[in-house]
VMD Tcl script that draws the C-alpha trace (Angstrom):
set ca {
  {227.50 -150.13 197.66}
  {228.12 -152.49 200.60}
  {229.58 -151.31 203.87}
  {232.92 -153.05 203.33}
  {233.44 -151.27 200.03}
  {232.36 -147.97 201.50}
  {234.78 -148.37 204.41}
  {237.58 -148.88 201.90}
  {236.71 -145.66 200.10}
  {236.50 -143.75 203.37}
  {239.93 -145.05 204.37}
  {241.44 -143.99 201.04}
  {239.93 -140.53 201.32}
  {241.15 -140.13 204.90}
  {244.65 -141.15 203.87}
  {244.56 -138.69 200.99}
  {243.50 -135.94 203.34}
  {246.57 -136.64 205.47}
  {249.03 -136.92 202.61}
  {247.87 -133.86 200.68}
  {248.82 -130.48 202.14}
  {245.35 -129.88 203.51}
  {246.81 -128.40 206.66}
  {248.32 -125.66 204.51}
  {245.13 -125.13 202.58}
  {243.53 -123.18 205.39}
  {245.57 -120.14 206.48}
  {245.40 -118.72 210.00}
  {244.42 -115.06 210.32}
  {247.17 -112.62 211.24}
  {246.43 -108.91 211.61}
  {248.12 -106.95 208.81}
  {250.77 -104.47 209.76}
  {249.38 -101.13 210.88}
  {251.50 -98.26 212.14}
  {250.42 -96.67 215.40}
  {253.65 -94.93 216.40}
  {253.19 -91.15 216.54}
  {249.55 -91.63 215.62}
  {248.54 -88.76 217.92}
  {250.23 -85.55 216.86}
  {251.77 -83.65 219.73}
  {250.93 -86.35 222.30}
  {253.88 -88.19 223.82}
  {251.96 -89.91 226.61}
  {253.43 -93.25 227.72}
  {250.66 -93.97 230.23}
  {248.09 -96.61 229.30}
  {245.32 -94.74 231.13}
  {242.77 -93.56 228.58}
  {239.55 -91.57 228.61}
  {238.04 -94.36 226.53}
  {237.99 -96.65 229.57}
  {235.93 -94.23 231.67}
  {232.23 -95.25 231.74}
  {229.98 -92.54 230.35}
  {228.21 -92.16 233.69}
  {231.51 -91.12 235.24}
  {232.55 -89.00 232.29}
  {229.39 -86.88 232.35}
  {228.40 -85.93 235.89}
  {225.40 -83.72 235.04}
  {222.46 -85.81 236.26}
  {220.10 -84.41 233.61}
  {222.56 -85.23 230.86}
  {222.97 -88.71 232.36}
  {219.20 -89.21 232.21}
  {219.17 -88.23 228.53}
  {222.05 -90.57 227.75}
  {220.34 -93.47 229.50}
  {217.08 -92.76 227.69}
  {218.92 -92.65 224.37}
  {220.72 -95.95 224.96}
  {217.36 -97.61 225.68}
  {215.20 -95.97 222.99}
  {217.40 -94.72 220.16}
  {216.26 -96.21 216.87}
  {219.73 -96.49 215.30}
  {220.87 -98.47 218.32}
  {217.82 -100.71 218.16}
  {218.49 -101.31 214.46}
  {222.03 -102.32 215.39}
  {220.60 -104.92 217.78}
  {218.53 -106.42 214.96}
  {221.73 -106.75 212.90}
  {223.26 -108.71 215.75}
  {220.28 -111.08 215.73}
  {220.69 -111.58 211.99}
  {224.40 -112.33 212.40}
  {223.68 -114.76 215.25}
  {221.20 -116.63 213.04}
  {223.78 -116.83 210.22}
  {226.36 -118.21 212.67}
  {223.95 -120.89 213.88}
  {223.25 -121.79 210.27}
  {226.97 -122.13 209.51}
  {227.39 -124.45 212.51}
  {224.45 -126.57 211.37}
  {226.19 -127.14 208.03}
  {228.55 -129.58 209.79}
  {225.59 -131.86 210.58}
  {223.93 -134.28 208.18}
  {220.60 -133.46 206.62}
  {217.75 -135.82 207.46}
  {214.36 -136.22 205.79}
  {211.41 -138.60 206.06}
  {209.18 -139.40 203.08}
  {205.98 -141.44 203.50}
  {204.24 -142.17 200.19}
  {201.59 -144.33 198.55}
  {202.00 -145.40 194.92}
  {199.29 -146.76 192.66}
  {200.37 -148.33 189.42}
  {198.94 -150.53 186.64}
  {201.42 -152.59 184.64}
  {200.57 -153.43 181.05}
  {199.93 -156.99 180.01}
  {202.93 -156.97 177.70}
  {205.05 -156.33 180.79}
  {203.50 -159.22 182.64}
  {200.99 -157.18 184.52}
  {197.46 -158.13 185.48}
  {194.61 -157.34 183.11}
  {192.39 -156.36 186.00}
  {190.99 -152.88 186.34}
  {192.37 -152.36 189.84}
  {195.90 -150.98 190.08}
  {198.64 -152.27 192.32}
  {199.08 -150.17 195.48}
  {202.47 -149.88 197.21}
  {203.01 -148.31 200.64}
  {206.41 -146.87 201.49}
  {207.92 -145.15 204.52}
  {211.48 -144.10 203.86}
  {214.11 -141.73 205.12}
  {217.29 -140.27 203.69}
  {220.39 -138.59 205.04}
  {223.23 -136.68 203.45}
  {226.47 -135.56 205.05}
  {229.31 -133.57 203.51}
  {232.57 -134.25 205.30}
  {234.57 -131.05 205.66}
  {237.92 -132.41 204.47}
  {239.40 -129.12 203.29}
  {237.89 -126.66 205.75}
  {235.27 -125.15 203.45}
  {232.55 -125.36 206.10}
  {234.96 -124.33 208.81}
  {235.95 -121.27 206.81}
  {232.31 -120.34 206.32}
  {231.76 -120.75 210.06}
  {234.76 -118.51 210.85}
  {233.46 -115.92 208.41}
  {230.05 -115.99 210.07}
  {231.71 -115.53 213.45}
  {233.66 -112.53 212.14}
  {230.40 -111.12 210.80}
  {228.79 -111.51 214.23}
  {231.71 -109.80 215.97}
  {231.48 -107.05 213.38}
  {227.80 -106.51 214.24}
  {228.70 -106.22 217.93}
  {231.38 -103.67 217.05}
  {228.84 -101.79 214.94}
  {226.49 -101.62 217.91}
  {229.28 -100.22 220.08}
  {230.13 -97.72 217.34}
  {226.53 -96.56 217.16}
  {226.39 -96.14 220.94}
  {229.66 -94.22 220.98}
  {228.32 -91.87 218.31}
  {224.99 -91.59 220.14}
  {226.58 -90.62 223.46}
  {228.74 -88.03 221.71}
  {225.79 -86.59 219.76}
  {223.55 -86.27 222.82}
  {226.30 -84.69 224.92}
  {227.30 -82.29 222.12}
  {223.71 -81.21 221.47}
  {223.14 -80.82 225.20}
  {226.14 -78.49 225.51}
  {225.02 -76.60 222.40}
  {221.64 -76.13 224.05}
  {223.25 -74.76 227.22}
  {225.36 -72.42 225.11}
  {222.27 -71.09 223.31}
  {220.61 -70.57 226.69}
  {223.59 -68.57 227.89}
  {223.79 -66.50 224.71}
  {220.06 -65.80 224.93}
  {220.41 -64.65 228.54}
  {223.35 -62.39 227.62}
  {221.45 -60.93 224.67}
  {218.32 -60.24 226.72}
  {220.40 -58.59 229.43}
  {222.17 -56.51 226.78}
  {218.83 -55.45 225.25}
  {217.66 -54.22 228.67}
  {220.90 -52.27 229.00}
  {220.42 -50.77 225.53}
  {216.88 -49.72 226.47}
  {218.38 -47.71 229.32}
  {220.81 -46.18 226.82}
  {217.88 -45.07 224.66}
  {216.14 -43.44 227.63}
  {219.39 -41.74 228.66}
  {219.96 -40.43 225.14}
  {216.41 -39.05 224.97}
  {217.08 -37.17 228.20}
  {220.40 -35.87 226.91}
  {218.72 -34.77 223.67}
  {216.17 -32.78 225.60}
  {219.01 -31.11 227.46}
  {220.69 -30.32 224.11}
  {223.71 -32.36 225.13}
  {223.52 -34.69 222.08}
  {221.85 -34.56 218.69}
  {219.06 -36.65 217.18}
  {221.57 -38.86 215.36}
  {222.89 -40.21 218.64}
  {219.34 -41.05 219.76}
  {218.71 -42.91 216.49}
  {222.00 -44.79 216.83}
  {221.07 -45.92 220.35}
  {217.70 -47.18 219.14}
  {219.31 -49.00 216.20}
  {221.83 -50.58 218.55}
  {219.01 -51.88 220.74}
  {217.12 -53.35 217.80}
  {220.27 -54.92 216.34}
  {220.67 -56.91 219.55}
  {216.97 -57.64 219.95}
  {216.58 -59.01 216.42}
  {218.97 -61.87 217.22}
  {216.70 -63.23 219.96}
  {214.26 -65.08 217.62}
  {217.19 -66.83 215.93}
  {218.55 -67.96 219.28}
  {215.11 -69.19 220.31}
  {214.84 -71.05 217.02}
  {218.23 -72.66 217.60}
  {217.09 -73.73 221.07}
  {213.89 -75.32 219.75}
  {215.67 -77.14 216.93}
  {218.37 -78.45 219.26}
  {215.74 -79.67 221.71}
  {213.98 -81.46 218.87}
  {217.25 -83.03 217.74}
  {217.90 -84.38 221.23}
  {214.36 -85.77 221.38}
  {214.94 -87.73 218.18}
  {218.22 -89.09 219.56}
  {216.52 -90.32 222.73}
  {213.59 -91.76 220.80}
  {210.82 -89.40 221.91}
  {208.55 -86.92 220.20}
  {209.79 -83.30 219.84}
  {209.46 -81.27 223.02}
  {211.24 -79.43 225.81}
  {214.46 -80.77 227.34}
  {215.20 -80.51 231.04}
  {218.69 -79.14 231.55}
  {221.12 -77.33 233.82}
  {223.27 -74.26 233.13}
  {226.49 -74.01 231.17}
  {228.36 -72.64 234.17}
  {227.93 -75.79 236.27}
  {229.28 -78.26 233.72}
  {232.26 -80.25 234.96}
  {234.05 -82.88 232.89}
  {237.41 -84.61 233.07}
  {239.96 -82.23 231.57}
  {243.07 -84.36 232.16}
  {242.74 -85.61 228.57}
  {244.48 -88.97 229.00}
  {244.82 -90.51 225.57}
  {246.63 -93.73 226.49}
  {248.92 -95.39 223.98}
  {248.05 -95.07 220.28}
  {248.02 -98.85 219.90}
  {245.10 -99.03 222.34}
  {242.84 -97.50 219.72}
  {242.79 -100.91 217.99}
  {240.93 -102.41 220.94}
  {239.04 -99.37 222.23}
  {237.57 -97.77 219.15}
  {234.54 -99.66 217.80}
  {234.78 -98.52 214.18}
  {238.40 -99.73 214.05}
  {237.25 -103.08 215.47}
  {234.43 -103.19 212.93}
  {236.88 -102.56 210.08}
  {239.14 -105.37 211.30}
  {236.30 -107.88 211.66}
  {235.15 -106.99 208.17}
  {238.67 -107.68 206.95}
  {238.71 -111.03 208.79}
  {235.41 -111.98 207.16}
  {236.94 -111.65 203.69}
  {240.11 -113.40 204.83}
  {237.99 -116.44 205.68}
  {236.27 -116.18 202.31}
  {239.69 -116.79 200.73}
  {239.98 -120.03 202.72}
  {236.52 -121.04 201.56}
  {237.37 -120.22 197.95}
  {240.55 -122.36 198.08}
  {238.61 -125.35 199.37}
  {236.44 -125.36 196.24}
  {239.44 -126.52 194.20}
  {239.58 -129.82 196.11}
  {237.26 -132.81 195.96}
  {234.25 -132.95 198.22}
  {233.21 -136.15 199.99}
  {229.51 -136.69 200.47}
  {227.92 -139.65 202.21}
  {224.28 -140.34 201.48}
  {222.07 -143.02 202.97}
  {218.51 -144.12 202.33}
  {216.36 -146.71 204.07}
  {212.80 -147.63 204.94}
  {209.96 -150.07 204.52}
  {207.99 -150.91 201.39}
  {204.98 -153.22 201.12}
  {201.79 -153.82 199.19}
  {199.76 -153.72 202.42}
  {199.89 -151.59 205.50}
  {199.74 -154.70 207.73}
  {203.04 -156.04 206.46}
  {204.74 -152.62 206.05}
  {206.97 -152.93 209.10}
  {207.96 -156.56 208.61}
  {211.68 -157.19 208.42}
  {211.22 -158.53 204.92}
  {209.88 -155.16 203.78}
  {212.98 -153.23 204.88}
  {215.35 -151.82 202.28}
  {218.38 -149.53 202.50}
  {221.55 -148.30 200.86}
  {224.52 -146.12 201.67}
  {226.69 -144.31 199.14}
  {229.95 -142.45 199.50}
  {230.99 -140.21 196.63}
  {233.87 -137.95 195.73}
  {233.36 -134.94 193.47}
  {236.47 -133.39 192.00}
  {235.92 -130.15 190.06}
  {237.65 -130.27 186.67}
  {235.94 -127.72 184.48}
  {233.49 -125.30 186.10}
  {233.58 -122.38 183.64}
  {236.34 -120.74 185.69}
  {233.97 -120.21 188.63}
  {236.33 -121.50 191.30}
  {239.24 -119.42 190.03}
  {237.09 -116.32 189.79}
  {235.72 -116.92 193.29}
  {239.25 -117.00 194.68}
  {240.32 -113.90 192.77}
  {237.29 -111.96 193.99}
  {237.87 -113.04 197.60}
  {241.53 -111.95 197.46}
  {240.64 -108.59 195.91}
  {237.95 -107.99 198.52}
  {240.37 -108.85 201.30}
  {242.99 -106.47 199.90}
  {240.34 -103.75 199.71}
  {239.37 -104.12 203.35}
  {242.97 -104.33 204.50}
  {243.42 -100.85 203.03}
  {240.12 -99.74 204.57}
  {241.27 -100.98 207.98}
  {244.59 -99.18 207.72}
  {242.86 -96.00 206.57}
  {240.40 -96.22 209.47}
  {243.27 -96.38 211.96}
  {244.98 -93.44 210.29}
  {241.77 -91.38 210.29}
  {241.25 -92.23 213.96}
  {244.67 -90.79 214.77}
  {243.83 -87.64 212.83}
  {240.55 -87.21 214.71}
  {242.20 -87.67 218.10}
  {244.89 -85.13 217.17}
  {242.31 -82.61 215.94}
  {240.23 -82.84 219.11}
  {243.34 -82.38 221.26}
  {244.27 -79.25 219.34}
  {240.71 -77.95 219.46}
  {240.60 -78.23 223.24}
  {244.03 -76.68 223.65}
  {243.05 -73.80 221.34}
  {239.94 -73.02 223.40}
  {241.91 -73.31 226.63}
  {244.62 -70.95 225.38}
  {242.01 -68.35 224.50}
  {240.36 -68.34 227.91}
  {242.87 -66.09 229.72}
  {243.05 -63.59 226.88}
  {239.28 -63.65 226.47}
  {238.81 -62.77 230.16}
  {241.18 -59.83 229.78}
  {239.26 -58.74 226.69}
  {235.94 -58.93 228.54}
  {237.28 -56.86 231.40}
  {238.70 -54.24 229.02}
  {235.45 -53.91 227.03}
  {233.41 -53.70 230.25}
  {235.54 -50.84 231.52}
  {235.36 -49.15 228.12}
  {231.54 -49.27 228.17}
  {231.36 -47.85 231.70}
  {233.85 -45.05 230.95}
  {232.21 -44.11 227.63}
  {228.79 -43.87 229.24}
  {230.13 -41.53 231.91}
  {231.96 -39.45 229.32}
  {228.80 -39.28 227.20}
  {226.86 -37.74 230.05}
  {229.59 -35.16 230.44}
  {229.58 -34.41 226.74}
  {233.17 -35.51 226.23}
  {232.41 -38.27 223.68}
  {229.69 -39.00 221.12}
  {227.37 -41.97 221.26}
  {229.39 -43.51 218.43}
  {232.14 -44.18 220.96}
  {229.64 -45.76 223.35}
  {228.20 -47.81 220.49}
  {231.60 -49.20 219.57}
  {232.41 -50.29 223.12}
  {228.95 -51.80 223.70}
  {229.07 -53.84 220.51}
  {232.60 -55.00 221.32}
  {231.54 -56.05 224.81}
  {228.53 -58.02 223.53}
  {230.66 -59.76 220.90}
  {233.28 -60.70 223.51}
  {230.59 -62.11 225.82}
  {229.13 -64.28 223.08}
  {232.62 -65.38 222.01}
  {233.36 -66.34 225.60}
  {230.38 -68.69 225.54}
  {231.65 -70.19 222.29}
  {235.08 -70.71 223.85}
  {233.56 -72.66 226.73}
  {231.42 -74.64 224.30}
  {234.51 -75.43 222.22}
  {236.26 -76.84 225.29}
  {233.31 -79.04 226.22}
  {232.68 -80.33 222.70}
  {236.39 -80.97 222.16}
  {236.44 -83.18 225.27}
  {233.33 -85.02 224.08}
  {234.85 -85.48 220.63}
  {238.14 -86.72 222.10}
  {236.21 -89.15 224.31}
  {234.41 -90.49 221.24}
  {237.53 -90.57 219.05}
  {239.40 -92.61 221.62}
  {236.52 -95.10 221.67}
  {234.70 -94.01 224.81}
  {230.97 -94.14 225.36}
  {230.09 -97.81 224.92}
  {231.16 -98.96 228.37}
}
mol new
graphics top color blue
foreach p $ca { graphics top sphere $p radius 0.5 }
foreach p [lrange $ca 0 end-1] q [lrange $ca 1 end] { graphics top cylinder $p $q radius 0.2 }
display resetview
């Protein structure tokens, strides 16, 4: 095909591209409607300030917890896996951009051939040798946005991988902080239990003395010993919980199981203002919501790609090079050959593949629209639950302190009355067990407050900044 003829075809195709509704073929992405009003139950905050915007180093002021968080962000395997996904997505994006460029290839070759005499060839035994150095190029012009749609989809996939990395880091920060506070709570419960066991040992000695003085019977002595052992038998379980929690933190920070340096539960200070910001901010703050939207955008672009398959594709191919019977004359101007071809391919019957491709893309998009909307709804539920969890623990604190004081006074009074013979050890036993239970519950209340704040921080999208 000569260049003049090819130029005519190119002009016709360009005119067709303008006349046909190609501009309407590719649709622009618009976020589907998602309701965020009243997303947080019981929260009527109109302030845009949110815990999610607080960097984790400011959120968690315990320097030993900060060190663990930093170690986890550097070494955690899930986070490192997320980085490899980003690299894969970046490579796919580069590949989609390269699709806009023509393909080029070079092909040097040597051909030996012997033509039969009936075809006018020589009867000699030596074949004819032909040297050729040629190159070819092919370029698909993106008339209908098929390549552009694939590029947009690859970009959405890359953004999704970034969101996934942020989601993993948010989860990691929350997991390390939660396990750290659990560890401090176990430490506190172990200290309370050991102190209680020492107190019960004194009770046993006192009861032995009272038995010798015929002030109490043997049953009271046995009850005091059983009370001591009932408290003491819980110590191995607490120690086991401590070891397992330490090991869990080690895995999160990417180190072998071992001891964890830590402070005490009493010194923990975190932001308790609980600023949630506006519900709509969760769309930009929470990584898993962002990930769900980018996934939805990916399939939206696949619809654009699928539509483009219904329209003709224009491919330009060119080939040129040198061909000669000797290497000396290979690069002479007379040895040069070349051609250029422009071709249109209009799909007519393709076994329904194009139609099925479009139907699948639309169904996948609809699926991930629903997934996105569900993710937003679940995020609102999680924020609401963590708010209520914190408020519940906070509401219990005053009553719990009154309970602790009442049980402490009951233990002291019953011990005095026991020495005077006014009560049995059963009364002392009841007050001691109630006091121990209240102490352990008090630790759980404090732990509930801390973990609720951590969970709220995560649910709002904090931890990746």
